[in-house]
C-alpha positions as CSV (number, residue, x, y, z in Angstrom):
1,M,-13.9,-9.2,-77.8
2,V,-17.2,-9.7,-76.1
3,E,-20.1,-10.5,-78.4
4,Y,-23.4,-9.0,-76.9
5,P,-26.2,-10.0,-79.3
6,F,-29.0,-8.3,-77.5
7,A,-27.8,-5.8,-75.0
8,D,-25.4,-2.8,-74.6
9,A,-22.6,-3.9,-72.2
10,S,-23.1,-0.8,-70.1
11,D,-26.6,-1.4,-68.9
12,F,-27.5,-5.2,-69.4
13,E,-31.0,-4.0,-70.6
14,I,-32.9,-6.7,-72.4
15,P,-35.1,-5.7,-75.4
16,P,-38.7,-6.5,-74.8
17,S,-38.9,-8.9,-77.9
18,V,-35.8,-11.1,-77.2
19,T,-36.2,-14.7,-76.3
20,L,-34.0,-17.8,-76.0
21,T,-35.3,-19.0,-79.2
22,D,-34.1,-15.8,-81.0
23,L,-30.7,-16.4,-79.4
24,L,-30.6,-19.9,-80.8
25,H,-31.6,-18.5,-84.3
26,Q,-28.8,-15.9,-84.1
27,R,-26.1,-18.5,-83.2
28,A,-27.4,-20.6,-86.1
29,V,-27.1,-17.7,-88.6
30,A,-23.7,-16.5,-87.3
31,H,-22.0,-20.0,-86.5
32,G,-24.2,-22.5,-88.2
33,G,-21.5,-24.8,-89.2
34,D,-19.7,-24.6,-85.8
35,V,-20.1,-27.2,-83.2
36,G,-22.2,-26.0,-80.4
37,Y,-22.5,-29.0,-78.1
38,R,-20.3,-32.0,-77.5
39,Y,-21.4,-35.0,-75.4
40,V,-18.9,-37.6,-74.2
41,D,-20.7,-41.0,-73.7
42,Y,-18.7,-43.2,-71.3
43,A,-21.6,-45.7,-71.1
44,R,-20.5,-47.4,-74.4
45,A,-16.6,-46.8,-74.4
46,L,-14.1,-46.5,-71.6
47,D,-12.3,-43.6,-73.1
48,G,-15.6,-41.9,-74.1
49,E,-17.6,-41.8,-77.5
50,Y,-18.0,-38.3,-78.7
51,H,-21.2,-37.0,-80.3
52,E,-21.7,-33.5,-81.6
53,L,-24.4,-31.0,-82.7
54,T,-23.6,-27.9,-84.9
55,W,-25.6,-24.8,-84.3
56,S,-27.6,-25.5,-87.6
57,Q,-28.2,-29.0,-86.6
58,L,-29.4,-28.0,-83.1
59,Q,-31.8,-25.4,-84.6
60,L,-33.3,-27.9,-87.0
61,R,-33.8,-30.6,-84.3
62,V,-35.3,-28.0,-82.0
63,G,-37.8,-26.8,-84.7
64,A,-38.8,-30.3,-85.4
65,V,-39.5,-31.3,-81.9
66,A,-41.1,-27.9,-81.2
67,A,-43.5,-28.5,-84.0
68,R,-44.5,-31.9,-82.6
69,I,-45.2,-30.3,-79.2
70,Q,-47.3,-27.7,-80.7
71,Q,-49.5,-30.3,-82.2
72,V,-50.4,-31.7,-78.9
73,S,-50.2,-28.7,-76.5
74,A,-51.3,-25.1,-76.1
75,P,-49.0,-22.0,-75.5
76,G,-48.1,-21.7,-71.9
77,D,-48.5,-25.5,-71.1
78,R,-45.8,-27.0,-69.0
79,I,-43.4,-29.3,-71.0
80,A,-41.5,-31.7,-68.7
81,V,-38.1,-32.8,-69.8
82,L,-37.4,-36.5,-68.6
83,C,-34.5,-37.3,-70.9
84,P,-31.3,-39.1,-70.0
85,H,-28.2,-36.8,-69.9
86,G,-26.9,-35.9,-73.3
87,L,-27.6,-34.0,-76.5
88,D,-31.3,-35.1,-76.7
89,Y,-31.8,-33.2,-73.3
90,V,-30.4,-30.0,-74.8
91,V,-32.7,-30.4,-77.9
92,A,-35.7,-31.2,-75.6
93,F,-35.1,-28.2,-73.3
94,Y,-34.8,-25.6,-76.1
95,A,-37.7,-27.3,-78.1
96,A,-40.2,-27.0,-75.2
97,I,-39.5,-23.2,-75.1
98,A,-39.5,-22.7,-78.9
99,A,-43.0,-24.5,-78.9
100,G,-44.4,-21.7,-76.7
101,G,-44.5,-23.9,-73.6
102,I,-42.9,-23.7,-70.2
103,A,-40.1,-26.0,-69.9
104,V,-39.6,-28.2,-66.7
105,P,-36.2,-29.5,-66.7
106,L,-36.2,-32.8,-64.7
107,F,-34.6,-36.4,-65.2
108,T,-35.5,-39.9,-65.9
109,P,-37.5,-41.9,-63.2
110,D,-34.6,-44.2,-62.7
111,E,-32.4,-41.4,-61.3
112,P,-31.5,-43.0,-57.9
113,G,-32.8,-41.2,-54.7
114,H,-35.0,-38.6,-56.3
115,T,-38.4,-40.4,-56.9
116,D,-40.2,-38.2,-54.3
117,R,-38.8,-35.1,-55.9
118,L,-40.0,-36.1,-59.3
119,H,-43.4,-37.0,-58.1
120,A,-43.7,-33.7,-56.2
121,V,-42.6,-31.6,-59.1
122,L,-44.8,-33.5,-61.8
123,E,-47.9,-32.9,-59.5
124,D,-47.0,-29.3,-59.1
125,S,-46.3,-28.4,-62.7
126,A,-49.0,-30.7,-64.2
127,P,-47.2,-31.0,-67.6
128,A,-49.2,-31.4,-70.7
129,V,-46.3,-33.1,-72.5
130,V,-43.4,-35.1,-71.2
131,L,-40.2,-35.3,-73.5
132,T,-38.0,-38.3,-73.3
133,T,-36.0,-40.5,-75.6
134,V,-36.9,-43.9,-77.2
135,G,-34.5,-45.6,-74.9
136,A,-36.0,-44.1,-71.7
137,A,-39.6,-44.0,-72.9
138,A,-40.5,-47.5,-71.5
139,G,-39.3,-46.4,-68.0
140,V,-41.3,-43.1,-68.2
141,R,-44.4,-44.9,-69.3
142,D,-44.0,-47.4,-66.5
143,Y,-43.7,-44.5,-64.0
144,Y,-46.9,-42.9,-65.1
145,R,-48.7,-46.3,-65.2
146,H,-48.0,-46.9,-61.5
147,R,-48.6,-43.3,-60.5
148,R,-51.9,-42.1,-59.2
149,V,-53.5,-38.9,-60.2
150,D,-55.2,-36.6,-57.6
151,S,-58.6,-38.1,-58.5
152,G,-57.5,-41.5,-57.7
153,E,-57.6,-42.7,-61.2
154,G,-54.6,-44.7,-62.6
155,A,-52.5,-42.3,-64.6
156,G,-52.3,-44.1,-68.1
157,V,-50.7,-42.0,-70.8
158,G,-50.6,-41.6,-74.4
159,G,-47.3,-42.1,-76.3
160,E,-45.8,-42.6,-79.7
161,G,-43.4,-45.1,-81.0
162,P,-40.4,-44.4,-83.0
163,G,-41.2,-42.0,-85.9
164,G,-44.7,-41.5,-84.8
165,A,-45.4,-37.8,-85.2
166,G,-49.2,-37.8,-84.9
167,T,-51.3,-34.9,-86.2
168,G,-53.8,-32.4,-85.1
169,V,-56.5,-33.1,-82.5
170,A,-56.2,-36.8,-82.8
171,G,-52.7,-36.6,-81.3
172,R,-53.9,-34.5,-78.3
173,R,-53.7,-35.9,-74.8
174,A,-56.6,-37.2,-72.8
175,A,-57.8,-34.9,-70.0
176,G,-55.2,-34.9,-67.2
177,R,-52.8,-37.4,-68.9
178,P,-49.6,-36.0,-70.4
179,R,-48.5,-36.9,-73.9
180,I,-45.2,-38.6,-73.9
181,I,-42.9,-37.8,-76.9
182,A,-39.5,-39.5,-77.8
183,V,-37.5,-36.5,-79.1
184,D,-35.1,-38.7,-81.0
185,A,-38.1,-40.2,-82.8
186,V,-39.4,-37.0,-84.2
187,P,-38.3,-36.6,-88.0
188,D,-36.5,-33.5,-89.1
189,V,-39.1,-32.9,-91.7
190,M,-41.4,-31.8,-88.9
191,E,-39.4,-28.5,-88.7
192,A,-41.3,-27.3,-91.6
193,F,-44.5,-27.2,-89.5
194,W,-43.1,-25.0,-86.5
195,E,-44.6,-21.8,-85.9
196,R,-42.9,-19.0,-83.9
197,P,-44.7,-18.6,-80.6
198,D,-46.1,-15.3,-79.3
199,A,-43.6,-14.9,-76.5
200,T,-41.6,-11.8,-75.2
201,A,-38.7,-11.2,-72.9
202,D,-41.1,-11.3,-69.9
203,S,-42.7,-14.5,-70.8
204,I,-41.9,-17.5,-68.5
205,A,-39.2,-19.7,-70.3
206,Y,-38.8,-22.5,-67.7
207,L,-39.6,-23.5,-64.2
208,Q,-36.4,-24.0,-62.2
209,Y,-37.3,-26.1,-59.1
210,T,-35.4,-25.5,-56.0
211,S,-33.2,-28.1,-54.6
212,G,-35.5,-28.7,-51.5
213,S,-32.8,-28.2,-48.8
214,T,-35.2,-26.6,-46.5
215,R,-38.8,-27.2,-48.0
216,T,-40.8,-29.0,-50.7
217,P,-39.2,-27.9,-54.2
218,A,-40.8,-24.9,-55.5
219,G,-40.8,-23.9,-59.2
220,V,-39.2,-20.5,-59.8
221,E,-40.7,-18.8,-62.8
222,I,-37.6,-17.9,-65.0
223,T,-38.4,-15.4,-67.7
224,H,-36.4,-14.9,-70.8
225,R,-35.4,-11.6,-69.5
226,A,-34.0,-13.2,-66.2
227,V,-32.0,-15.8,-68.0
228,A,-30.5,-13.4,-70.6
229,T,-29.5,-11.0,-67.8
230,N,-27.9,-13.7,-65.9
231,L,-25.9,-15.0,-69.0
232,L,-24.5,-11.5,-69.5
233,Q,-23.7,-11.2,-65.7
234,L,-21.9,-14.5,-65.6
235,Y,-20.1,-13.8,-68.9
236,D,-18.8,-10.4,-67.5
237,A,-17.9,-11.7,-64.0
238,L,-15.7,-14.6,-65.3
239,G,-14.1,-12.5,-68.0
240,L,-15.0,-14.7,-70.8
241,D,-14.7,-14.0,-74.4
242,A,-15.8,-15.3,-77.9
243,D,-13.1,-17.9,-77.9
244,C,-13.9,-19.7,-74.6
245,R,-15.3,-23.2,-74.3
246,G,-17.1,-24.8,-71.4
247,V,-17.0,-28.2,-69.8
248,S,-19.9,-29.4,-67.4
249,W,-20.8,-32.7,-65.8
250,L,-23.4,-31.1,-63.6
251,P,-27.0,-32.5,-63.7
252,L,-28.8,-30.7,-66.4
253,F,-31.9,-30.2,-64.3
254,H,-29.9,-28.3,-61.6
255,D,-29.8,-24.5,-62.1
256,M,-26.1,-24.2,-62.4
257,G,-25.9,-27.1,-64.9
258,L,-28.7,-25.6,-66.8
259,L,-27.1,-22.2,-67.1
260,C,-23.8,-23.8,-68.3
261,V,-25.9,-25.4,-71.2
262,I,-27.6,-21.9,-72.0
263,L,-24.3,-19.8,-71.8
264,P,-23.0,-20.9,-75.3
265,M,-26.0,-19.0,-76.7
266,V,-24.1,-15.7,-75.9
267,C,-20.5,-16.5,-75.9
268,G,-17.7,-18.7,-76.7
269,R,-17.3,-21.8,-78.9
270,H,-18.8,-25.0,-77.7
271,L,-19.8,-26.8,-74.5
272,T,-18.6,-30.3,-73.6
273,L,-21.0,-32.3,-71.5
274,M,-20.6,-35.6,-69.6
275,S,-22.8,-37.2,-67.1
276,P,-22.4,-36.7,-63.3
277,S,-21.9,-40.5,-62.9
278,A,-18.9,-40.3,-65.4
279,F,-17.4,-37.7,-63.3
280,I,-18.0,-39.6,-60.0
281,R,-16.5,-43.0,-61.4
282,R,-13.5,-41.3,-62.8
283,P,-12.9,-37.6,-61.9
284,F,-10.0,-37.4,-64.2
285,R,-12.5,-37.3,-67.1
286,W,-13.3,-33.8,-66.0
287,I,-9.7,-32.8,-65.8
288,K,-9.0,-34.3,-69.3
289,E,-11.7,-32.0,-70.8
290,L,-10.4,-29.0,-69.0
291,S,-7.0,-29.6,-70.5
292,A,-6.1,-27.1,-73.3
293,T,-6.7,-27.7,-76.9
294,A,-5.2,-26.3,-80.1
295,D,-7.9,-23.7,-80.6
296,G,-6.1,-21.5,-77.9
297,G,-9.3,-20.4,-76.2
298,G,-9.9,-20.2,-72.4
299,V,-11.9,-23.0,-70.5
300,F,-14.6,-22.5,-67.9
301,S,-16.6,-25.0,-65.8
302,A,-18.6,-25.1,-62.5
303,A,-18.9,-27.6,-59.8
304,P,-20.0,-27.8,-56.2
305,N,-17.3,-27.6,-53.4
306,F,-17.1,-31.4,-52.7
307,A,-16.1,-32.1,-56.5
308,Y,-12.9,-30.0,-56.0
309,E,-11.7,-32.0,-53.0
310,Y,-12.8,-35.2,-54.7
311,A,-11.0,-34.5,-57.9
312,A,-7.8,-33.6,-56.0
313,A,-7.8,-36.9,-54.2
314,R,-8.8,-39.2,-57.1
315,G,-8.6,-37.2,-60.3
316,R,-4.9,-36.7,-60.8
317,P,-3.5,-37.7,-64.1
318,A,-1.4,-41.0,-64.3
319,P,2.5,-40.4,-64.6
320,G,3.3,-39.2,-68.0
321,T,-0.2,-38.4,-69.1
322,P,-0.1,-35.0,-71.0
323,V,-2.4,-32.5,-69.3
324,D,-2.2,-28.7,-69.6
325,L,-4.6,-26.6,-67.5
326,S,-3.0,-23.3,-68.3
327,K,-6.0,-22.1,-70.4
328,V,-8.5,-22.6,-67.5
329,V,-10.0,-19.1,-66.9
330,G,-12.6,-19.8,-64.3
331,L,-13.9,-22.7,-62.3
332,I,-17.0,-21.7,-60.2
333,N,-17.3,-23.2,-56.9
334,G,-20.8,-22.9,-55.6
335,S,-24.1,-24.5,-54.5
336,E,-22.8,-25.4,-51.2
337,P,-20.5,-23.6,-48.6
338,V,-17.0,-23.2,-50.1
339,T,-14.1,-24.5,-47.8
340,V,-10.5,-23.4,-47.8
341,S,-9.4,-27.0,-47.6
342,A,-11.1,-27.9,-50.9
343,M,-9.8,-24.8,-52.8
344,N,-6.2,-25.4,-51.5
345,A,-6.3,-29.2,-52.1
346,F,-7.5,-28.7,-55.9
347,T,-4.9,-25.9,-56.6
348,E,-2.0,-27.8,-55.1
349,A,-3.0,-31.1,-56.9
350,F,-3.1,-29.4,-60.4
351,A,-0.8,-26.4,-60.1
352,P,2.0,-28.7,-61.7
353,Y,-0.2,-29.0,-64.7
354,G,-0.4,-25.3,-65.3
355,L,-3.7,-24.5,-63.4
356,P,-3.5,-20.8,-62.6
357,R,-3.5,-20.1,-58.9
358,D,-6.8,-18.2,-58.8
359,A,-8.7,-20.4,-61.2
360,V,-11.2,-21.6,-58.6
361,T,-13.9,-19.0,-58.3
362,P,-16.1,-19.1,-55.1
363,C,-19.6,-17.8,-56.1
364,Y,-22.9,-17.3,-54.7
365,G,-26.3,-17.9,-56.2
366,M,-29.8,-19.4,-56.1
367,A,-32.6,-20.7,-58.3
368,E,-34.7,-17.5,-57.3
369,A,-32.0,-15.4,-59.1
370,T,-31.9,-17.8,-62.1
371,V,-28.6,-19.0,-60.5
372,F,-25.7,-16.5,-60.3
373,V,-25.4,-13.6,-57.9
374,S,-21.7,-12.9,-57.0
375,A,-18.2,-14.2,-57.7
376,T,-14.6,-13.6,-56.9
377,R,-13.0,-11.6,-59.7
378,P,-10.0,-13.0,-61.6
379,E,-7.8,-10.0,-60.7
380,T,-8.4,-10.5,-56.9
381,G,-8.9,-14.1,-56.4
382,A,-10.5,-15.8,-53.5
383,R,-10.3,-14.1,-50.2
384,V,-10.4,-15.9,-46.8
385,V,-10.9,-14.2,-43.5
386,H,-11.0,-15.6,-40.0
387,V,-13.6,-14.4,-37.6
388,D,-14.4,-14.8,-33.9
389,R,-16.9,-17.6,-33.4
390,D,-18.7,-16.1,-30.5
391,R,-19.1,-12.7,-32.2
392,L,-20.3,-14.6,-35.4
393,G,-23.0,-16.2,-33.4
394,A,-23.9,-12.8,-32.0
395,G,-24.3,-11.4,-35.5
396,R,-21.0,-9.7,-36.1
397,L,-18.1,-10.5,-38.4
398,V,-15.0,-9.6,-36.4
399,C,-11.7,-10.6,-37.9
400,V,-9.0,-12.5,-35.6
401,P,-5.8,-14.2,-36.4
402,A,-6.1,-17.5,-38.2
403,G,-4.4,-19.6,-35.4
404,R,-6.8,-18.7,-32.6
405,E,-8.8,-21.5,-31.3
406,D,-12.1,-19.7,-31.6
407,A,-11.3,-18.5,-35.3
408,V,-13.7,-19.6,-38.0
409,A,-12.7,-19.3,-41.7
410,Q,-15.0,-17.5,-44.0
411,V,-14.6,-17.6,-47.7
412,S,-15.7,-14.6,-49.6
413,C,-18.3,-15.1,-52.3
414,G,-16.8,-12.1,-54.1
415,S,-18.3,-9.0,-55.6
416,L,-21.8,-8.7,-56.9
417,A,-22.6,-9.2,-60.5
418,R,-23.2,-6.1,-62.7
419,A,-26.7,-4.9,-62.5
420,Q,-27.2,-6.8,-59.2
421,W,-27.9,-5.3,-55.8
422,A,-27.8,-7.1,-52.5
423,V,-28.4,-5.7,-49.0
424,I,-28.0,-7.0,-45.6
425,A,-31.4,-6.6,-44.0
426,D,-32.7,-7.3,-40.4
427,P,-35.2,-10.2,-41.2
428,E,-37.6,-8.9,-38.7
429,T,-37.8,-5.1,-39.5
430,G,-36.5,-5.1,-43.2
431,R,-33.9,-2.4,-42.2
432,E,-30.6,-2.4,-44.1
433,Q,-27.6,-3.3,-41.8
434,P,-24.1,-1.7,-41.9
435,D,-21.1,-3.6,-43.1
436,G,-19.8,-6.3,-40.7
437,T,-23.4,-7.0,-39.3
438,V,-24.8,-10.4,-40.1
439,G,-28.5,-10.3,-41.6
440,E,-30.5,-11.9,-44.2
441,I,-29.4,-11.2,-47.8
442,W,-31.9,-9.5,-49.9
443,L,-31.5,-9.1,-53.8
444,Y,-32.7,-6.8,-56.5
445,G,-32.1,-7.1,-60.2
446,G,-33.1,-8.1,-63.7
447,N,-32.0,-11.7,-63.0
448,L,-34.6,-12.6,-60.4
449,G,-37.4,-14.9,-61.2
450,A,-40.9,-13.7,-61.5
451,G,-42.2,-15.7,-58.5
452,Y,-43.1,-19.3,-57.5
453,W,-45.4,-21.4,-59.6
454,N,-48.7,-21.9,-58.1
455,R,-47.7,-20.2,-54.8
456,P,-49.0,-16.9,-54.6
457,E,-48.7,-16.4,-50.8
458,E,-45.1,-17.6,-50.9
459,T,-44.2,-15.5,-53.9
460,V,-45.4,-12.5,-51.9
461,R,-43.5,-13.3,-48.9
462,T,-40.1,-14.1,-50.9
463,F,-40.2,-11.8,-53.9
464,R,-42.4,-8.8,-52.8
465,N,-40.5,-7.3,-49.9
466,S,-39.8,-3.6,-49.0
467,L,-36.7,-2.3,-47.6
468,T,-38.1,-0.2,-44.8
469,R,-34.9,1.9,-44.1
470,R,-31.6,2.3,-46.1
471,L,-28.3,3.3,-44.6
472,S,-27.7,7.1,-44.8
473,A,-24.2,6.4,-45.9
474,H,-22.5,3.5,-47.8
475,S,-25.8,2.0,-48.7
476,H,-25.7,-1.1,-50.9
477,A,-29.1,-0.1,-52.3
478,Q,-27.9,2.9,-54.0
479,G,-29.4,3.1,-57.5
480,V,-32.4,1.0,-56.6
481,P,-35.8,2.8,-56.9
482,A,-37.4,3.6,-53.4
483,D,-40.4,1.4,-54.2
484,A,-38.5,-1.6,-55.4
485,R,-39.5,-5.0,-54.4
486,W,-36.7,-7.2,-53.0
487,L,-36.1,-10.9,-53.0
488,R,-35.6,-12.5,-49.4
489,T,-33.0,-15.3,-49.9
490,G,-33.3,-17.1,-46.8
491,D,-29.4,-16.9,-46.3
492,F,-27.4,-15.2,-43.6
493,G,-24.6,-12.9,-44.7
494,A,-22.5,-9.8,-44.3
495,Y,-20.3,-7.3,-46.2
496,L,-16.7,-6.7,-45.4
497,G,-15.8,-3.9,-47.7
498,D,-17.2,-4.8,-51.2
499,Q,-16.9,-8.5,-50.5
500,L,-20.1,-10.6,-49.8
501,Y,-19.8,-13.4,-47.1
502,V,-22.5,-16.0,-46.8
503,T,-22.6,-17.4,-43.3
504,G,-25.6,-19.9,-43.5
505,R,-29.2,-20.6,-44.1
506,V,-31.8,-18.7,-41.8
507,K,-33.8,-21.8,-41.3
508,D,-30.8,-24.1,-40.5
509,L,-29.6,-21.9,-37.7
510,V,-29.1,-23.9,-34.6
511,I,-30.1,-22.1,-31.5
512,V,-29.2,-23.8,-28.1
513,A,-29.4,-22.1,-24.7
514,G,-29.9,-18.7,-26.4
515,R,-26.8,-18.8,-28.6
516,N,-26.7,-19.0,-32.3
517,H,-24.6,-21.7,-34.0
518,Y,-24.1,-22.3,-37.7
519,P,-24.7,-26.0,-38.5
520,Q,-21.7,-26.3,-40.9
521,D,-19.4,-25.0,-38.2
522,L,-20.6,-27.6,-35.7
523,E,-20.4,-30.4,-38.4
524,H,-16.8,-29.4,-39.4
525,S,-15.7,-29.5,-35.8
526,A,-17.4,-32.8,-35.1
527,Q,-15.9,-34.6,-38.2
528,N,-12.4,-33.3,-37.4
529,A,-12.9,-34.7,-33.8
530,S,-13.0,-38.3,-34.9
531,S,-12.1,-40.1,-38.1
532,A,-15.1,-42.4,-37.5
533,L,-17.3,-39.6,-39.0
534,R,-17.5,-39.6,-42.8
535,P,-16.3,-36.1,-43.9
536,G,-19.0,-34.0,-45.6
537,F,-21.7,-36.4,-44.3
538,V,-22.7,-35.0,-41.0
539,A,-25.9,-33.1,-40.1
540,A,-26.5,-30.8,-37.1
541,F,-29.8,-29.5,-35.9
542,A,-31.7,-28.8,-32.8
543,V,-34.6,-30.6,-31.3
544,P,-36.9,-29.7,-28.4
545,A,-36.2,-31.8,-25.4
546,N,-39.8,-33.2,-25.1
547,R,-39.6,-34.4,-28.7
548,L,-36.4,-36.4,-28.5
549,P,-36.6,-40.1,-29.4
550,I,-36.8,-42.8,-26.7
551,H,-33.1,-43.9,-27.3
552,A,-31.9,-40.3,-26.5
553,L,-34.2,-40.1,-23.4
554,A,-33.0,-43.4,-22.1
555,R,-29.6,-42.0,-21.5
556,R,-30.8,-38.7,-19.9
557,P,-34.4,-38.6,-19.0
558,L,-36.4,-35.4,-18.9
559,T,-36.6,-33.4,-15.6
560,S,-40.1,-32.2,-16.7
561,P,-42.4,-33.4,-19.5
562,D,-42.8,-29.8,-20.4
563,D,-39.2,-29.1,-21.1
564,S,-39.1,-27.8,-24.6
565,S,-35.4,-26.4,-24.5
566,E,-33.6,-26.9,-27.8
567,Q,-31.1,-29.7,-27.7
568,L,-28.2,-30.3,-30.2
569,V,-28.3,-33.5,-32.2
570,L,-25.8,-34.7,-34.7
571,V,-26.5,-37.4,-37.2
572,A,-23.2,-38.7,-39.0
573,E,-22.6,-41.3,-41.5
574,R,-20.0,-43.8,-40.5
575,A,-16.6,-43.8,-42.2
576,A,-15.4,-47.0,-43.7
577,G,-13.7,-49.5,-41.4
578,I,-14.8,-48.4,-38.0
579,G,-16.7,-51.5,-37.0
580,T,-14.3,-52.1,-33.9
581,L,-14.2,-48.6,-32.6
582,D,-16.1,-48.0,-29.3
583,P,-19.2,-45.7,-30.0
584,D,-18.8,-44.2,-26.6
585,L,-15.3,-43.2,-27.2
586,I,-16.4,-41.6,-30.6
587,A,-19.2,-39.7,-28.8
588,S,-16.8,-38.5,-26.0
589,R,-14.4,-37.0,-28.5
590,V,-17.0,-35.2,-30.4
591,R,-18.8,-33.9,-27.2
592,G,-15.4,-32.6,-26.0
593,V,-14.6,-30.7,-29.1
594,L,-18.0,-29.2,-29.4
595,S,-18.0,-28.2,-25.6
596,R,-14.5,-26.7,-26.0
597,R,-14.8,-24.9,-29.3
598,H,-18.5,-23.9,-29.3
599,G,-19.6,-24.0,-25.7
600,V,-22.5,-26.3,-26.5
601,S,-23.5,-29.7,-25.1
602,L,-24.3,-32.5,-27.6
603,R,-27.5,-34.3,-26.4
604,D,-27.4,-37.1,-29.1
605,L,-24.9,-38.5,-31.7
606,L,-26.4,-41.0,-34.1
607,L,-24.1,-43.0,-36.4
608,V,-25.8,-44.3,-39.5
609,P,-24.7,-46.2,-42.5
610,A,-23.3,-44.5,-45.5
611,G,-26.1,-43.1,-47.8
612,S,-28.6,-42.7,-44.9
613,I,-28.4,-38.9,-44.7
614,P,-30.9,-37.3,-47.0
615,R,-29.4,-34.9,-49.7
616,T,-30.8,-32.4,-52.1
617,S,-30.8,-32.8,-55.8
618,S,-27.8,-30.8,-55.9
619,G,-25.9,-32.9,-53.4
620,K,-26.2,-30.7,-50.3
621,I,-27.1,-32.1,-46.8
622,A,-31.0,-31.8,-46.4
623,R,-30.7,-30.9,-42.7
624,R,-34.5,-30.4,-42.2
625,A,-35.3,-33.8,-44.0
626,C,-32.6,-35.5,-41.8
627,R,-34.2,-33.9,-38.6
628,A,-37.7,-35.1,-39.7
629,A,-36.4,-38.6,-40.3
630,Y,-34.6,-38.5,-36.9
631,L,-37.9,-37.5,-35.2
632,D,-40.0,-40.2,-37.0
633,G,-37.6,-42.9,-36.2
634,T,-36.5,-43.8,-39.7
635,L,-32.9,-43.1,-38.9
636,V,-32.9,-44.7,-35.6
637,R,-33.8,-48.2,-37.0
638,V,-30.4,-48.3,-38.9
639,A,-28.2,-46.4,-36.4
640,R,-25.7,-46.9,-33.6
641,H,-26.5,-44.7,-30.7
642,C,-23.7,-42.8,-29.0
């Protein structure tokens, strides 16, 4: 039986007074002695060391840390979470909100490959307080010690040692310098000093910074109403119940990882966490935690597409290892384009262990919508259609037999969440497009963020759009007020029946010789053309001819310095063990496949070492960043030209 602590299931309306802090209190009252969160620490033990927090213990720790934050900050201040992955992170996130601040979920400065992102987000959010742990505090202080504030002054910071709670004005930060608090050093007795903040459902709970796949990360203002609505939508879409439990290794600063953390507030038993590195080192750890337990409840989890293929290849149980996946009720596959091969590989690998055939659930979502927008339903399963490549490039989904040379597989992202609307709009005119026509996906619903932090103009462009014309029949905007403001997602998509298909990012579209090409389609063809290209680590983009680097022009000089025609470029990471392969032969194979399948000429193929291609915080290929690095020569210095 579904437990709805704050809304009737029929309308998903969130009462004006409800906040995440209220949800925590309700869980503690109703289930205080039950475990709410478990963390499996593989840093200390090969088989994992388990740590747990009951709901009562969590509420006590949250109240204590929130009281400490209130001593050194004001309501509405940003509170950055720079904790290591684990239970202290969960405490810190909820405490930032319970203090009346705006949480900014981030990561410790030693997180590899994300220093620029951390710097950009901290500059943008300007936190008054930074929450970390005793073990990570030295690294956080060192980061700030070497960081320069906008004025050019060295950014020294105040801090506190283990047990140092500080009091009143004496504990407040110097102007422009955040106070660093180690959450595990705050004593429980501080909880007695906590005061409930004056927050409502429409107050900003946290800033969810975008992954930065197409631009500098922007902080989406997620209100209590938005996240509460999205919790109910996800709960309903996956068919969860009060006995379900969750498993997650996703980064806690990522939108999907964070919603997995919050989901136990409204449903289920407990959530088991492990670090992303624990999964990467041994993906069977994820499978082991998904295995059924004696409580009999269902199990849910979420992961990006690559994880399913990776787990299928390297996460199978050793012979004789007892694994029972029959209780898995939903495995969200999102945050990057879903592939048929990954779903099939995972399902085939773990079907012998009881994994239901339709357990993998392709979804669509984005930070601007808290995270979740649509999903395939358990009763229908994942749908795959094959469409004509040329018609797709021209903006139409036209189904063809799977075996055709020009067939492109498209995986459905399912049906919309309840109380969520999505229309396919012409991005230029704002007119709704009929089913089968590709356009920009526009969203409306209570789960949408309020806007971007410190970006009023971008907020208007993205969150405040008017649908200029609705379809007279079969409109997907039915039930939405005529004066509603729609969110432009920046994603191309189309409807076939009631199923939403996402075809790619608007800003990533490759236009060569007047024809549209989706980069993931080009990348897939290229990596299948040669085993020398590392699968999943290929970036396709277009570059004006007169901006091509010298090495590309050396092979084929410009006929005119004014030639600005778009040229196709591929940057690909080298697969292991290809040192003796002829680069010209690799390029010839790739060019041949792209010409035959897509009718496009490849101007440059750059082979780079593993780890060279920029990726977002959620692991997606950052094509625009890759293009910028290609143009400024950063990639050329480590590449082999083909």
